Residue frames as qw, qx, qy, qz and C-alpha x, y, z in Angstrom:
[[0.303, 0.600, -0.211, -0.710, 57.96, -17.79, 44.90],
 [0.799, 0.325, 0.506, -0.014, 56.44, -19.77, 42.04],
 [0.222, -0.344, 0.559, 0.721, 58.32, -19.91, 38.79],
 [0.610, 0.504, -0.039, -0.610, 56.69, -19.26, 35.45],
 [0.850, 0.117, 0.507, 0.082, 56.36, -22.43, 33.37],
 [0.265, -0.419, 0.539, 0.681, 58.92, -22.44, 30.57],
 [0.179, 0.217, 0.823, 0.494, 56.39, -23.67, 28.01],
 [0.135, 0.741, 0.539, -0.377, 53.74, -21.05, 28.70],
 [0.443, 0.427, 0.407, 0.675, 53.23, -18.99, 25.52],
 [0.081, -0.734, -0.140, -0.660, 51.59, -16.00, 27.22],
 [0.407, -0.147, -0.598, 0.674, 52.24, -14.34, 30.55],
 [0.209, -0.886, -0.413, -0.031, 50.08, -12.21, 32.80],
 [0.135, 0.854, -0.208, 0.457, 51.49, -8.86, 33.83],
 [0.650, -0.666, 0.322, -0.175, 52.28, -10.34, 37.27],
 [0.938, -0.021, 0.249, 0.239, 54.14, -13.26, 35.73],
 [0.575, 0.664, -0.016, 0.477, 56.05, -10.95, 33.39],
 [0.208, -0.868, 0.252, -0.373, 56.92, -8.77, 36.38],
 [0.822, -0.471, 0.318, -0.026, 58.05, -11.73, 38.47],
 [0.902, 0.177, 0.221, 0.324, 60.14, -13.26, 35.70],
 [0.486, 0.691, 0.006, 0.535, 61.70, -10.01, 34.46],
 [0.519, -0.330, -0.362, 0.700, 62.24, -8.38, 37.84],
 [0.023, 0.220, 0.155, 0.963, 60.47, -5.23, 36.60],
 [0.212, 0.285, 0.606, -0.712, 57.63, -3.70, 38.60],
 [0.303, 0.581, 0.749, 0.094, 54.11, -3.99, 37.17],
 [0.093, 0.899, 0.178, -0.389, 53.86, -0.20, 37.07],
 [0.149, -0.587, 0.539, 0.585, 57.05, -0.04, 34.96],
 [0.312, 0.159, 0.868, 0.353, 55.66, -2.66, 32.56],
 [0.229, 0.792, 0.553, -0.122, 52.49, -0.59, 32.19],
 [0.035, -0.843, 0.161, 0.512, 54.68, 2.46, 31.53],
 [0.276, -0.284, 0.749, 0.531, 56.71, 0.56, 28.91],
 [0.313, 0.461, 0.809, 0.187, 53.47, -0.42, 27.23],
 [0.138, 0.897, 0.299, -0.295, 52.17, 3.15, 27.20],
 [0.106, -0.746, 0.404, 0.519, 55.49, 4.20, 25.63],
 [0.793, 0.518, -0.163, -0.275, 55.13, 1.55, 22.91],
 [0.014, -0.614, 0.789, -0.014, 58.16, -0.45, 24.06],
 [0.103, 0.027, 0.994, -0.037, 56.13, -3.63, 24.66],
 [0.535, -0.081, -0.304, -0.784, 52.66, -4.75, 23.64],
 [0.257, 0.053, 0.908, -0.328, 49.98, -6.99, 25.05],
 [0.338, -0.303, -0.655, -0.604, 46.63, -8.33, 24.02],
 [0.415, -0.188, 0.438, -0.775, 43.52, -8.11, 26.17],
 [0.002, -0.175, -0.985, 0.013, 41.48, -11.11, 27.23],
 [0.259, -0.575, -0.604, -0.487, 37.68, -11.08, 27.21],
 [0.515, -0.717, -0.408, 0.233, 37.99, -10.06, 30.87],
 [0.163, 0.951, -0.076, 0.250, 40.22, -7.10, 29.82],
 [0.687, -0.619, 0.294, 0.240, 43.35, -8.60, 31.37],
 [0.283, 0.791, -0.499, -0.215, 46.71, -8.09, 29.71],
 [0.936, -0.064, 0.312, 0.152, 48.52, -11.05, 28.18],
 [0.080, 0.824, -0.484, -0.284, 52.09, -10.75, 26.93],
 [0.890, 0.342, -0.300, 0.025, 53.84, -13.07, 24.52],
 [0.846, -0.440, 0.039, 0.299, 56.62, -14.90, 26.31],
 [0.656, 0.347, 0.088, 0.664, 59.10, -13.26, 23.93],
 [0.115, -0.918, -0.064, -0.374, 58.31, -9.96, 25.67],
 [0.761, -0.593, 0.057, 0.259, 60.78, -11.11, 28.34],
 [0.697, 0.091, 0.209, 0.679, 63.61, -10.56, 25.85],
 [0.145, 0.745, 0.209, 0.616, 62.33, -7.08, 24.96],
 [0.502, -0.852, -0.051, -0.139, 62.13, -6.17, 28.66],
 [0.811, -0.340, 0.117, 0.461, 65.66, -7.51, 29.20],
 [0.519, 0.388, 0.210, 0.732, 66.97, -5.36, 26.34],
 [0.141, -0.857, -0.171, -0.465, 65.15, -2.31, 27.74],
 [0.680, -0.729, -0.002, 0.082, 66.61, -2.87, 31.21],
 [0.773, -0.111, 0.163, 0.603, 70.15, -3.38, 29.93],
 [0.346, 0.565, 0.229, 0.713, 69.98, -0.32, 27.69],
 [0.320, -0.879, -0.131, -0.329, 68.53, 1.81, 30.49],
 [0.788, -0.546, -0.010, 0.284, 71.20, 0.61, 32.89],
 [0.628, -0.033, 0.193, 0.753, 73.93, 1.99, 30.65],
 [0.046, -0.545, -0.128, 0.827, 72.04, 5.25, 30.19],
 [0.060, 0.198, 0.671, 0.712, 70.36, 4.86, 26.82],
 [0.350, 0.117, 0.237, -0.899, 67.28, 7.13, 26.86],
 [0.518, 0.307, 0.761, -0.242, 63.90, 5.42, 26.50],
 [0.527, 0.721, 0.010, -0.451, 63.18, 7.39, 23.31],
 [0.221, 0.603, -0.719, -0.265, 66.32, 5.88, 21.73],
 [0.296, -0.059, 0.947, -0.113, 65.41, 2.40, 22.96],
 [0.573, 0.517, 0.479, -0.419, 61.95, 2.87, 21.45],
 [0.458, 0.718, -0.328, -0.409, 63.45, 3.89, 18.09],
 [0.010, 0.430, -0.895, -0.116, 65.73, 0.86, 18.16],
 [0.398, 0.162, 0.876, -0.219, 62.90, -1.55, 18.93],
 [0.553, 0.643, 0.236, -0.474, 60.69, 0.10, 16.31],
 [0.270, 0.649, -0.581, -0.411, 63.41, -0.58, 13.72],
 [0.312, -0.121, 0.942, 0.021, 62.90, -4.33, 14.09],
 [0.318, -0.045, -0.671, -0.668, 60.81, -5.88, 11.31],
 [0.570, -0.404, -0.599, -0.392, 57.16, -6.41, 12.27],
 [0.447, -0.667, 0.265, -0.533, 57.92, -5.34, 15.85],
 [0.900, -0.054, -0.429, 0.046, 59.53, -8.71, 16.50],
 [0.697, -0.696, 0.123, 0.120, 61.59, -9.57, 19.50],
 [0.198, 0.829, -0.520, -0.056, 65.29, -8.77, 19.14],
 [0.988, 0.000, -0.075, 0.134, 67.57, -11.70, 18.41],
 [0.710, -0.430, 0.144, 0.539, 71.34, -11.98, 18.88],
 [0.481, 0.316, 0.339, 0.744, 72.09, -10.25, 15.56],
 [0.098, -0.858, -0.299, -0.406, 69.73, -7.40, 16.43],
 [0.591, -0.781, -0.048, 0.195, 71.40, -6.95, 19.81],
 [0.680, -0.158, 0.234, 0.677, 74.84, -6.88, 18.21],
 [0.277, 0.556, 0.357, 0.698, 73.71, -4.25, 15.69],
 [0.299, -0.885, -0.243, -0.261, 72.00, -2.11, 18.34],
 [0.682, -0.636, 0.015, 0.360, 74.92, -2.32, 20.74],
 [0.584, 0.110, 0.258, 0.761, 77.30, -1.23, 17.95],
 [0.059, 0.737, 0.325, 0.590, 75.06, 1.78, 17.26],
 [0.483, -0.856, -0.132, -0.131, 75.05, 2.74, 20.94],
 [0.830, -0.178, -0.103, 0.519, 78.75, 2.13, 21.47],
 [0.374, 0.422, 0.008, 0.826, 79.97, 5.54, 20.24],
 [0.359, -0.727, -0.105, -0.577, 77.51, 7.33, 22.50],
 [0.839, -0.524, -0.126, 0.069, 78.53, 5.16, 25.45],
 [0.736, 0.070, -0.078, 0.669, 82.23, 5.76, 24.73],
 [0.102, 0.597, 0.031, 0.795, 81.58, 9.52, 24.65],
 [0.588, -0.706, -0.101, -0.381, 79.68, 9.40, 27.95],
 [0.884, -0.303, -0.135, 0.330, 82.43, 7.31, 29.55],
 [0.537, 0.293, -0.059, 0.789, 85.03, 9.87, 28.44],
 [0.173, -0.675, -0.042, -0.716, 82.96, 12.74, 29.85],
 [0.776, -0.600, -0.127, -0.145, 82.47, 10.89, 33.14],
 [0.826, -0.094, -0.130, 0.540, 86.20, 10.17, 33.37],
 [0.271, 0.483, -0.033, 0.832, 86.93, 13.84, 32.73],
 [0.470, -0.700, -0.093, -0.530, 84.42, 14.83, 35.39],
 [0.881, -0.424, -0.157, 0.141, 85.92, 12.34, 37.85],
 [0.718, 0.094, -0.095, 0.683, 89.47, 13.52, 37.16],
 [0.139, 0.422, -0.011, 0.896, 88.60, 17.23, 37.42],
 [0.454, -0.653, -0.579, -0.178, 85.99, 16.86, 40.14],
 [0.547, -0.618, -0.319, 0.467, 87.89, 18.31, 43.08],
 [0.380, -0.264, 0.121, 0.878, 89.67, 21.07, 41.23],
 [0.074, 0.026, -0.405, -0.911, 87.12, 22.25, 38.73],
 [0.421, 0.434, 0.620, -0.500, 83.43, 22.98, 38.51],
 [0.513, 0.418, 0.645, 0.382, 83.70, 23.20, 34.73],
 [0.136, -0.158, 0.083, 0.974, 83.65, 27.00, 34.66],
 [0.037, 0.684, 0.722, 0.095, 80.05, 27.89, 34.92],
 [0.513, 0.248, -0.597, 0.565, 81.69, 29.91, 36.71],
 [0.572, -0.738, -0.353, -0.068, 81.00, 29.92, 40.42],
 [0.108, 0.865, -0.281, 0.402, 84.19, 31.92, 40.99],
 [0.876, -0.393, -0.057, 0.275, 86.42, 29.59, 42.88],
 [0.261, -0.855, 0.267, 0.359, 89.69, 31.34, 43.66],
 [0.458, -0.292, 0.673, 0.502, 91.73, 29.24, 41.29],
 [0.510, 0.613, 0.586, 0.141, 89.15, 29.63, 38.50],
 [0.109, 0.959, -0.026, -0.262, 90.25, 33.24, 38.08],
 [0.273, -0.593, 0.642, 0.402, 93.63, 31.86, 37.03],
 [0.414, 0.079, 0.859, 0.292, 92.29, 29.16, 34.69],
 [0.214, 0.662, 0.650, 0.306, 89.41, 31.20, 33.27],
 [0.239, -0.316, -0.112, 0.911, 90.62, 34.76, 33.46],
 [0.258, 0.231, -0.086, -0.934, 87.89, 37.31, 32.70],
 [0.646, 0.279, 0.607, -0.370, 85.35, 34.49, 32.24],
 [0.176, 0.430, -0.624, -0.628, 86.60, 33.77, 28.71],
 [0.060, 0.125, 0.982, 0.131, 84.68, 30.49, 28.66],
 [0.291, 0.544, 0.537, -0.576, 81.44, 32.46, 29.06],
 [0.292, 0.505, -0.365, -0.726, 81.83, 33.49, 25.42],
 [0.174, 0.108, -0.927, -0.314, 81.18, 29.86, 24.46],
 [0.557, -0.382, -0.540, -0.503, 77.75, 29.76, 26.12],
 [0.551, -0.573, 0.270, -0.544, 76.13, 29.15, 29.49],
 [0.967, -0.222, -0.024, -0.126, 76.86, 26.36, 31.93],
 [0.629, -0.571, 0.473, 0.232, 79.95, 24.36, 32.81],
 [0.566, 0.721, -0.280, -0.286, 81.71, 24.79, 29.47],
 [0.046, 0.549, -0.834, -0.036, 84.60, 22.43, 30.18],
 [0.375, 0.002, 0.902, -0.213, 82.18, 19.60, 30.87],
 [0.637, 0.539, 0.306, -0.459, 79.64, 20.28, 28.13],
 [0.717, 0.248, 0.536, 0.370, 80.00, 18.57, 24.77],
 [0.464, 0.692, 0.239, 0.499, 81.65, 20.81, 22.15],
 [0.292, -0.955, 0.034, 0.045, 83.06, 23.04, 24.88],
 [0.254, 0.790, -0.541, 0.138, 86.72, 24.01, 25.06],
 [0.935, -0.067, -0.341, 0.074, 88.91, 21.04, 25.89],
 [0.214, 0.599, -0.519, 0.571, 91.29, 22.88, 28.18],
 [0.628, -0.318, -0.664, 0.253, 91.89, 21.51, 31.64],
 [0.343, -0.878, -0.086, -0.322, 91.07, 23.36, 34.80],
 [0.839, -0.395, -0.102, 0.360, 94.10, 21.97, 36.64],
 [0.139, 0.947, -0.219, 0.191, 96.76, 24.47, 37.54]]
């Protein structure tokens, strides 16, 4: 596998794919979504600024922790002149996403802890649910697994 020269100012889509570890099809998707940009050569081939590697890295990291692409797009669009994020930008963006990540972690921990005993009272009428959710009282709060949905009652299903 050939490496991409460190001093090359522009990369082909194949080189960007190789260096970033992201499939060409995903890079094309990112471009259609406005997450990255390229210029076209006279032969209509895409050329990406080398700094696009940093944008792709940020996209991959954010996606890996569950940040939706629409939110990533908003974050990248907030950068002046569409520039590549620097260390200060990353620190600011990660602080903004931290509360959401903390909330998701808490919900996942709750799901993990209640997983065997509770389906979150949707209710699929498990025998012990009749004791924890007598007369489907959680149904008054809306559809779905109310104990696992944000803003739902915080009672535990454990008996």
